[in-house]
ROBA-658838 format. One record per atom (N, C-alpha, C): residue number from 1; y, z, x; residue in three letters. Coordinates in nm, 2 decimals. Each point is the difference from the previous one (the first is absolute). Last residue first. Example, Ala and Ser with C-alpha at 12.3 -4.5 7.8 and 13.67 -1.06 7.14 Angstrom:
BEGIN
DRENGU/2/-0.22/0.71/1.28/SER $
DRENGU/2/0.11/0.00/0.09/SER $
DRENGU/2/0.11/0.08/-0.08/SER $
DRENGU/1/-0.57/-0.01/0.03/ALA $
DRENGU/1/0.12/0.00/-0.09/ALA $
DRENGU/1/0.12/0.00/0.09/ALA $
This chain:
BEGIN
DRENGU/130/1.02/4.10/-2.39/TRP $
DRENGU/130/-0.01/0.04/0.14/TRP $
DRENGU/130/-0.05/0.14/0.01/TRP $
DRENGU/129/0.08/-0.23/-0.41/ASN $
DRENGU/129/-0.11/-0.07/0.07/ASN $
DRENGU/129/-0.01/0.04/0.15/ASN $
DRENGU/128/0.35/0.15/-0.31/LYS $
DRENGU/128/-0.13/0.06/-0.04/LYS $
DRENGU/128/-0.12/-0.06/0.08/LYS $
DRENGU/127/0.46/-0.17/0.00/LYS $
DRENGU/127/-0.03/0.09/0.10/LYS $
DRENGU/127/-0.14/0.07/-0.02/LYS $
DRENGU/126/0.24/-0.46/-0.14/GLU $
DRENGU/126/-0.10/0.09/-0.06/GLU $
DRENGU/126/-0.05/0.10/0.10/GLU $
DRENGU/125/0.34/-0.32/0.12/TYR $
DRENGU/125/0.02/0.01/-0.14/TYR $
DRENGU/125/-0.09/0.12/-0.07/TYR $
DRENGU/124/0.16/0.00/0.54/SER $
DRENGU/124/-0.09/-0.06/-0.10/SER $
DRENGU/124/0.04/0.03/-0.15/SER $
DRENGU/123/0.19/0.16/0.44/ILE $
DRENGU/123/0.06/-0.12/-0.07/ILE $
DRENGU/123/-0.08/-0.05/-0.11/ILE $
DRENGU/122/-0.16/0.37/0.26/HIS $
DRENGU/122/0.14/0.04/-0.04/HIS $
DRENGU/122/0.06/-0.12/-0.08/HIS $
DRENGU/121/-0.42/-0.06/0.21/GLU $
DRENGU/121/-0.01/0.09/-0.12/GLU $
DRENGU/121/0.14/0.03/-0.06/GLU $
DRENGU/120/-0.02/-0.23/0.40/LEU $
DRENGU/120/-0.04/-0.09/-0.11/LEU $
DRENGU/120/-0.02/0.08/-0.13/LEU $
DRENGU/119/0.10/0.24/0.40/TYR $
DRENGU/119/0.11/-0.09/-0.04/TYR $
DRENGU/119/-0.03/-0.08/-0.12/TYR $
DRENGU/118/-0.34/0.27/0.18/ALA $
DRENGU/118/0.10/0.08/-0.06/ALA $
DRENGU/118/0.12/-0.08/-0.05/ALA $
DRENGU/117/-0.34/-0.21/0.26/ALA $
DRENGU/117/-0.04/0.03/-0.14/ALA $
DRENGU/117/0.10/0.08/-0.07/ALA $
DRENGU/116/0.09/-0.07/0.45/LEU $
DRENGU/116/0.00/-0.13/-0.07/LEU $
DRENGU/116/-0.04/0.02/-0.15/LEU $
DRENGU/115/-0.05/0.36/0.28/GLN $
DRENGU/115/0.14/-0.02/-0.02/GLN $
DRENGU/115/0.02/-0.13/-0.08/GLN $
DRENGU/114/-0.44/0.11/0.13/ASN $
DRENGU/114/0.05/0.09/-0.10/ASN $
DRENGU/114/0.15/-0.02/-0.03/ASN $
DRENGU/113/-0.19/-0.23/0.36/LEU $
DRENGU/113/-0.06/-0.05/-0.12/LEU $
DRENGU/113/0.05/0.08/-0.12/LEU $
DRENGU/112/0.13/0.14/0.42/GLN $
DRENGU/112/0.07/-0.12/-0.04/GLN $
DRENGU/112/-0.06/-0.06/-0.13/GLN $
DRENGU/111/-0.21/0.38/0.19/ASP $
DRENGU/111/0.13/0.03/-0.05/ASP $
DRENGU/111/0.08/-0.12/-0.04/ASP $
DRENGU/110/-0.41/-0.07/0.21/ASP $
DRENGU/110/-0.02/0.06/-0.13/ASP $
DRENGU/110/0.13/0.04/-0.07/ASP $
DRENGU/109/0.03/-0.39/0.35/THR $
DRENGU/109/-0.05/0.14/0.01/THR $
DRENGU/109/-0.02/0.05/-0.15/THR $
DRENGU/108/-0.03/-0.53/0.12/LEU $
DRENGU/108/0.09/0.10/-0.02/LEU $
DRENGU/108/-0.06/0.14/0.01/LEU $
DRENGU/107/-0.10/-0.53/0.22/GLU $
DRENGU/107/-0.04/0.11/-0.08/GLU $
DRENGU/107/0.11/0.10/-0.02/GLU $
DRENGU/106/0.12/-0.52/0.10/SER $
DRENGU/106/-0.07/0.11/0.06/SER $
DRENGU/106/-0.03/0.12/-0.10/SER $
DRENGU/105/0.03/-0.48/-0.22/LYS $
DRENGU/105/0.08/0.06/0.11/LYS $
DRENGU/105/-0.08/0.12/0.06/LYS $
DRENGU/104/-0.11/-0.27/-0.40/GLY $
DRENGU/104/0.00/-0.09/0.12/GLY $
DRENGU/104/0.07/0.06/0.12/GLY $
DRENGU/103/-0.07/0.24/-0.41/GLY $
DRENGU/103/0.10/-0.10/-0.02/GLY $
DRENGU/103/0.01/-0.10/0.11/GLY $
DRENGU/102/-0.33/0.35/-0.03/TRP $
DRENGU/102/0.13/0.04/0.06/TRP $
DRENGU/102/0.10/-0.10/-0.02/TRP $
DRENGU/101/-0.44/-0.21/-0.11/ALA $
DRENGU/101/0.01/0.14/0.03/ALA $
DRENGU/101/0.13/0.03/0.07/ALA $
DRENGU/100/0.03/-0.44/-0.29/PRO $
DRENGU/100/-0.09/0.06/0.11/PRO $
DRENGU/100/0.02/0.15/0.02/PRO $
DRENGU/99/0.07/-0.33/-0.45/MET $
DRENGU/99/0.07/0.10/0.09/MET $
DRENGU/99/-0.10/0.05/0.10/MET $
DRENGU/98/-0.12/-0.30/-0.36/ARG $
DRENGU/98/0.08/-0.07/0.10/ARG $
DRENGU/98/0.06/0.10/0.11/ARG $
DRENGU/97/-0.36/0.23/-0.28/GLY $
DRENGU/97/0.04/-0.14/-0.03/GLY $
DRENGU/97/0.07/-0.07/0.12/GLY $
DRENGU/96/-0.02/0.47/0.12/TYR $
DRENGU/96/-0.04/-0.04/-0.13/TYR $
DRENGU/96/0.05/-0.14/-0.04/TYR $
DRENGU/95/-0.06/0.43/0.44/GLY $
DRENGU/95/0.05/-0.13/-0.06/GLY $
DRENGU/95/-0.05/-0.02/-0.14/GLY $
DRENGU/94/-0.05/0.40/0.29/ASN $
DRENGU/94/-0.11/-0.09/0.00/ASN $
DRENGU/94/0.05/-0.15/-0.04/ASN $
DRENGU/93/0.30/0.39/0.04/VAL $
DRENGU/93/-0.09/0.01/0.11/VAL $
DRENGU/93/-0.10/-0.11/0.00/VAL $
DRENGU/92/0.31/0.03/-0.36/LEU $
DRENGU/92/0.07/-0.02/0.12/LEU $
DRENGU/92/-0.09/0.00/0.13/LEU $
DRENGU/91/-0.19/0.08/-0.43/ILE $
DRENGU/91/0.05/-0.14/0.01/ILE $
DRENGU/91/0.07/-0.02/0.13/ILE $
DRENGU/90/-0.14/0.44/-0.11/ASN $
DRENGU/90/-0.11/-0.09/0.03/ASN $
DRENGU/90/0.04/-0.15/0.02/ASN $
DRENGU/89/0.32/0.32/-0.15/LEU $
DRENGU/89/-0.03/0.02/0.15/LEU $
DRENGU/89/-0.12/-0.09/0.04/LEU $
DRENGU/88/0.12/-0.01/-0.45/PHE $
DRENGU/88/0.11/-0.06/0.07/PHE $
DRENGU/88/-0.04/0.02/0.16/PHE $
DRENGU/87/-0.28/0.21/-0.31/ARG $
DRENGU/87/-0.03/-0.15/0.00/ARG $
DRENGU/87/0.11/-0.07/0.09/ARG $
DRENGU/86/0.06/0.46/-0.09/THR $
DRENGU/86/-0.12/-0.02/0.09/THR $
DRENGU/86/-0.03/-0.15/0.02/THR $
DRENGU/85/0.36/0.13/-0.30/TYR $
DRENGU/85/0.03/0.03/0.14/TYR $
DRENGU/85/-0.12/-0.03/0.10/TYR $
DRENGU/84/0.05/-0.27/-0.48/GLY $
DRENGU/84/0.00/0.14/0.05/GLY $
DRENGU/84/0.02/0.01/0.15/GLY $
DRENGU/83/0.00/-0.39/-0.33/LYS $
DRENGU/83/-0.14/0.04/0.05/LYS $
DRENGU/83/0.00/0.14/0.06/LYS $
DRENGU/82/0.37/-0.29/-0.19/GLN $
DRENGU/82/-0.07/0.09/-0.10/GLN $
DRENGU/82/-0.14/0.04/0.05/GLN $
DRENGU/81/0.53/-0.24/0.12/PHE $
DRENGU/81/-0.13/0.03/0.06/PHE $
DRENGU/81/-0.07/0.11/-0.09/PHE $
DRENGU/80/0.45/-0.22/-0.03/LYS $
DRENGU/80/-0.09/0.00/-0.12/LYS $
DRENGU/80/-0.14/0.04/0.05/LYS $
DRENGU/79/0.36/-0.07/0.30/LYS $
DRENGU/79/0.05/0.10/-0.09/LYS $
DRENGU/79/-0.09/0.02/-0.12/LYS $
DRENGU/78/-0.08/-0.33/0.34/LEU $
DRENGU/78/-0.05/0.13/0.04/LEU $
DRENGU/78/0.06/0.11/-0.09/LEU $
DRENGU/77/-0.12/-0.53/-0.06/ASN $
DRENGU/77/0.11/0.09/-0.02/ASN $
DRENGU/77/-0.05/0.14/0.02/ASN $
DRENGU/76/-0.23/-0.45/0.23/PRO $
DRENGU/76/0.00/0.10/-0.11/PRO $
DRENGU/76/0.13/0.08/0.00/PRO $
DRENGU/75/-0.01/-0.51/0.16/SER $
DRENGU/75/-0.05/0.12/0.06/SER $
DRENGU/75/0.01/0.11/-0.11/SER $
DRENGU/74/-0.04/-0.54/-0.06/LEU $
DRENGU/74/0.09/0.11/-0.02/LEU $
DRENGU/74/-0.07/0.13/0.05/LEU $
DRENGU/73/-0.06/-0.54/0.18/PHE $
DRENGU/73/-0.05/0.11/-0.08/PHE $
DRENGU/73/0.11/0.11/-0.02/PHE $
DRENGU/72/0.10/-0.43/0.18/PHE $
DRENGU/72/-0.15/-0.01/0.00/PHE $
DRENGU/72/-0.06/0.10/-0.09/PHE $
DRENGU/71/0.47/-0.01/0.08/GLY $
DRENGU/71/-0.03/-0.14/-0.03/GLY $
DRENGU/71/-0.15/-0.03/-0.01/GLY $
DRENGU/70/0.20/0.43/0.07/ASN $
DRENGU/70/0.04/-0.08/0.12/ASN $
DRENGU/70/-0.03/-0.15/-0.02/ASN $
DRENGU/69/0.12/0.48/-0.29/ASN $
DRENGU/69/-0.07/-0.13/-0.01/ASN $
DRENGU/69/0.04/-0.08/0.12/ASN $
DRENGU/68/-0.04/0.56/-0.10/LYS $
DRENGU/68/0.08/-0.11/0.05/LYS $
DRENGU/68/-0.08/-0.13/-0.01/LYS $
DRENGU/67/0.05/0.57/-0.17/GLY $
DRENGU/67/-0.08/-0.12/0.02/GLY $
DRENGU/67/0.09/-0.11/0.04/GLY $
DRENGU/66/0.16/0.44/-0.07/GLU $
DRENGU/66/-0.04/-0.06/-0.12/GLU $
DRENGU/66/-0.08/-0.13/0.01/GLU $
DRENGU/65/0.24/0.32/0.33/ALA $
DRENGU/65/-0.15/0.03/-0.03/ALA $
DRENGU/65/-0.04/-0.06/-0.13/ALA $
DRENGU/64/0.43/-0.05/0.24/ASN $
DRENGU/64/0.00/0.10/-0.11/ASN $
DRENGU/64/-0.14/0.03/-0.04/ASN $
DRENGU/63/0.09/-0.33/0.33/ILE $
DRENGU/63/0.08/0.12/0.05/ILE $
DRENGU/63/-0.01/0.11/-0.11/ILE $
DRENGU/62/-0.42/-0.34/0.06/GLY $
DRENGU/62/0.14/-0.01/-0.04/GLY $
DRENGU/62/0.07/0.13/0.03/GLY $
DRENGU/61/-0.46/-0.14/0.11/HIS $
DRENGU/61/0.01/0.06/-0.13/HIS $
DRENGU/61/0.15/0.01/-0.05/HIS $
DRENGU/60/-0.13/-0.19/0.44/CYS $
DRENGU/60/-0.09/-0.05/-0.10/CYS $
DRENGU/60/0.02/0.05/-0.14/CYS $
DRENGU/59/0.28/0.14/0.36/ASN $
DRENGU/59/-0.01/-0.14/0.02/ASN $
DRENGU/59/-0.09/-0.07/-0.10/ASN $
DRENGU/58/0.06/0.48/0.03/SER $
DRENGU/58/0.09/-0.07/-0.08/SER $
DRENGU/58/0.00/-0.15/0.02/SER $
DRENGU/57/-0.26/0.36/0.23/CYS $
DRENGU/57/-0.05/-0.05/-0.13/CYS $
DRENGU/57/0.09/-0.10/-0.07/CYS $
DRENGU/56/0.07/0.24/0.44/ARG $
DRENGU/56/-0.14/-0.03/0.00/ARG $
DRENGU/56/-0.04/-0.08/-0.13/ARG $
DRENGU/55/0.45/0.18/0.11/LYS $
DRENGU/55/-0.05/-0.07/0.12/LYS $
DRENGU/55/-0.13/-0.06/-0.02/LYS $
DRENGU/54/0.21/0.24/-0.36/LYS $
DRENGU/54/0.08/-0.11/0.04/LYS $
DRENGU/54/-0.06/-0.08/0.12/LYS $
DRENGU/53/-0.21/0.40/-0.14/TYR $
DRENGU/53/-0.02/-0.11/-0.09/TYR $
DRENGU/53/0.08/-0.12/0.04/TYR $
DRENGU/52/0.05/0.40/0.24/LEU $
DRENGU/52/-0.13/-0.07/0.03/LEU $
DRENGU/52/-0.01/-0.12/-0.09/LEU $
DRENGU/51/0.36/0.27/-0.09/GLU $
DRENGU/51/0.02/-0.08/0.13/GLU $
DRENGU/51/-0.13/-0.07/0.04/GLU $
DRENGU/50/-0.02/0.28/-0.37/ALA $
DRENGU/50/0.09/-0.11/-0.04/ALA $
DRENGU/50/0.02/-0.09/0.13/ALA $
DRENGU/49/-0.23/0.41/0.06/GLY $
DRENGU/49/-0.08/-0.10/-0.07/GLY $
DRENGU/49/0.08/-0.12/-0.04/GLY $
DRENGU/48/0.23/0.37/0.17/ASN $
DRENGU/48/-0.08/-0.07/0.10/ASN $
DRENGU/48/-0.09/-0.11/-0.05/ASN $
DRENGU/47/0.23/0.26/-0.32/ASN $
DRENGU/47/0.10/-0.08/0.08/ASN $
DRENGU/47/-0.07/-0.08/0.12/ASN $
DRENGU/46/-0.26/0.31/-0.25/ILE $
DRENGU/46/0.04/-0.11/-0.09/ILE $
DRENGU/46/0.09/-0.10/0.08/ILE $
DRENGU/45/-0.10/0.41/0.20/SER $
DRENGU/45/-0.12/-0.09/0.00/SER $
DRENGU/45/0.03/-0.13/-0.08/SER $
DRENGU/44/0.32/0.35/0.00/ASP $
DRENGU/44/-0.01/-0.06/0.13/ASP $
DRENGU/44/-0.11/-0.11/0.01/ASP $
DRENGU/43/0.03/0.27/-0.40/THR $
DRENGU/43/0.11/-0.10/0.01/THR $
DRENGU/43/0.00/-0.07/0.14/THR $
DRENGU/42/-0.42/0.20/-0.28/ASP $
DRENGU/42/0.08/0.04/0.12/ASP $
DRENGU/42/0.10/-0.11/0.02/ASP $
DRENGU/41/-0.37/0.03/-0.33/MET $
DRENGU/41/0.13/0.05/-0.05/MET $
DRENGU/41/0.10/0.03/0.12/MET $
DRENGU/40/-0.46/-0.16/0.08/SER $
DRENGU/40/0.05/-0.07/-0.12/SER $
DRENGU/40/0.14/0.03/-0.04/SER $
DRENGU/39/-0.34/0.11/0.36/LEU $
DRENGU/39/0.14/-0.02/0.03/LEU $
DRENGU/39/0.07/-0.06/-0.12/LEU $
DRENGU/38/-0.48/0.10/0.01/PRO $
DRENGU/38/0.07/0.12/0.04/PRO $
DRENGU/38/0.15/-0.02/0.03/PRO $
DRENGU/37/-0.33/-0.26/-0.36/ASN $
DRENGU/37/0.07/-0.02/0.13/ASN $
DRENGU/37/0.07/0.12/0.04/ASN $
DRENGU/36/-0.21/-0.05/-0.42/ILE $
DRENGU/36/-0.09/0.06/0.10/ILE $
DRENGU/36/0.06/-0.03/0.14/ILE $
DRENGU/35/0.26/0.04/-0.51/SER $
DRENGU/35/-0.05/-0.09/0.11/SER $
DRENGU/35/-0.09/0.09/0.10/SER $
DRENGU/34/0.12/0.06/-0.54/LYS $
DRENGU/34/0.00/0.07/0.13/LYS $
DRENGU/34/-0.06/-0.09/0.11/LYS $
DRENGU/33/0.00/-0.11/-0.47/THR $
DRENGU/33/0.13/-0.03/0.07/THR $
DRENGU/33/0.01/0.07/0.13/THR $
DRENGU/32/-0.37/0.04/-0.33/SER $
DRENGU/32/0.00/-0.12/0.07/SER $
DRENGU/32/0.12/-0.03/0.08/SER $
DRENGU/31/-0.04/0.40/-0.27/VAL $
DRENGU/31/-0.10/-0.01/0.10/VAL $
DRENGU/31/0.00/-0.12/0.08/VAL $
DRENGU/30/0.29/0.03/-0.36/SER $
DRENGU/30/0.05/0.10/0.10/SER $
DRENGU/30/-0.11/0.01/0.11/SER $
DRENGU/29/-0.10/-0.28/-0.37/TYR $
DRENGU/29/0.11/-0.05/0.07/TYR $
DRENGU/29/0.04/0.09/0.11/TYR $
DRENGU/28/-0.33/0.14/-0.30/SER $
DRENGU/28/-0.05/-0.10/0.09/SER $
DRENGU/28/0.11/-0.06/0.09/SER $
DRENGU/27/0.13/0.31/-0.33/ILE $
DRENGU/27/-0.08/0.07/0.10/ILE $
DRENGU/27/-0.06/-0.11/0.10/ILE $
DRENGU/26/0.24/-0.16/-0.37/PHE $
DRENGU/26/0.09/0.07/0.10/PHE $
DRENGU/26/-0.08/0.08/0.10/PHE $
DRENGU/25/-0.24/-0.22/-0.34/TYR $
DRENGU/25/0.08/-0.10/0.07/TYR $
DRENGU/25/0.08/0.07/0.11/TYR $
DRENGU/24/-0.24/0.27/-0.31/ILE $
DRENGU/24/-0.09/-0.07/0.10/ILE $
DRENGU/24/0.08/-0.10/0.09/ILE $
DRENGU/23/0.23/0.20/-0.35/CYS $
DRENGU/23/-0.03/0.10/0.10/CYS $
DRENGU/23/-0.09/-0.06/0.11/CYS $
DRENGU/22/0.12/-0.27/-0.37/LEU $
DRENGU/22/0.11/0.02/0.09/LEU $
DRENGU/22/-0.03/0.11/0.11/LEU $
DRENGU/21/-0.32/-0.09/-0.34/PHE $
DRENGU/21/0.01/-0.12/0.09/PHE $
DRENGU/21/0.11/0.03/0.10/PHE $
DRENGU/20/-0.06/0.32/-0.33/ILE $
DRENGU/20/-0.11/0.00/0.09/ILE $
DRENGU/20/0.01/-0.11/0.10/ILE $
DRENGU/19/0.30/0.00/-0.36/LYS $
DRENGU/19/0.03/0.11/0.09/LYS $
DRENGU/19/-0.10/0.01/0.11/LYS $
DRENGU/18/-0.08/-0.31/-0.34/PHE $
DRENGU/18/0.11/-0.04/0.08/PHE $
DRENGU/18/0.04/0.10/0.10/PHE $
DRENGU/17/-0.32/0.10/-0.33/PHE $
DRENGU/17/-0.06/-0.09/0.10/PHE $
DRENGU/17/0.11/-0.04/0.10/PHE $
DRENGU/16/0.14/0.27/-0.36/SER $
DRENGU/16/-0.08/0.07/0.10/SER $
DRENGU/16/-0.07/-0.09/0.10/SER $
DRENGU/15/0.24/-0.20/-0.35/ILE $
DRENGU/15/0.09/0.07/0.09/ILE $
DRENGU/15/-0.07/0.08/0.10/ILE $
DRENGU/14/-0.25/-0.22/-0.32/ALA $
DRENGU/14/0.06/-0.10/0.08/ALA $
DRENGU/14/0.10/0.07/0.10/ALA $
DRENGU/13/-0.21/0.26/-0.33/CYS $
DRENGU/13/-0.10/-0.05/0.09/CYS $
DRENGU/13/0.07/-0.09/0.11/CYS $
DRENGU/12/0.26/0.14/-0.36/VAL $
DRENGU/12/-0.02/0.11/0.08/VAL $
DRENGU/12/-0.10/-0.04/0.11/VAL $
DRENGU/11/0.08/-0.31/-0.33/ASN $
DRENGU/11/0.12/0.01/0.08/ASN $
DRENGU/11/-0.02/0.12/0.10/ASN $
DRENGU/10/-0.33/-0.08/-0.32/ILE $
DRENGU/10/-0.01/-0.11/0.09/ILE $
DRENGU/10/0.12/0.02/0.10/ILE $
DRENGU/9/-0.02/0.30/-0.35/ASN $
DRENGU/9/-0.11/0.03/0.10/ASN $
DRENGU/9/-0.01/-0.11/0.10/ASN $
DRENGU/8/0.30/-0.06/-0.36/LYS $
DRENGU/8/0.05/0.12/0.09/LYS $
DRENGU/8/-0.11/0.02/0.11/LYS $
DRENGU/7/-0.10/-0.31/-0.33/ASN $
DRENGU/7/0.10/-0.06/0.09/ASN $
DRENGU/7/0.05/0.11/0.09/ASN $
DRENGU/6/-0.29/0.14/-0.34/LYS $
DRENGU/6/-0.08/-0.09/0.10/LYS $
DRENGU/6/0.10/-0.06/0.10/LYS $
DRENGU/5/0.17/0.25/-0.36/ASN $
DRENGU/5/-0.06/0.09/0.10/ASN $
DRENGU/5/-0.07/-0.08/0.11/ASN $
DRENGU/4/0.20/-0.25/-0.35/THR $
DRENGU/4/0.10/0.07/0.08/THR $
DRENGU/4/-0.06/0.09/0.10/THR $
DRENGU/3/-0.28/-0.22/-0.32/VAL $
DRENGU/3/0.05/-0.09/0.10/VAL $
DRENGU/3/0.10/0.07/0.09/VAL $
DRENGU/2/-0.36/0.32/-0.23/ASN $
DRENGU/2/0.09/-0.11/-0.05/ASN $
DRENGU/2/0.05/-0.08/0.12/ASN $
DRENGU/1/-0.48/0.27/-0.08/MET $
DRENGU/1/0.12/0.00/0.08/MET $
DRENGU/1/0.09/-0.11/-0.05/MET $
């Protein structure tokens, strides 16, 4: 086999590999972007979640959900939350690190939890994690 044919075979192989990679990437992306939150795309729920966020979360996480430095610690940026919907609910209900369960406030209904999650999913940088 001469050098030209060998280079053509390498190029064909590389292009085939790249096509396969792109197919796998887009298939996995489309599967992972579907939220399991039943209120994920509901506009009213997102708006209600925004109001809940302002009342319940913005004091610690900032008005834009990008974290807040109170001089002692920086609260997490919720726009970058990468643990997913189920883990988000678990953290709200059970607390995590410095955050007490329910953010130290009264419990929320299932609809309120889903509304809050829908709002944060809506404003997040990486929606695939929801």
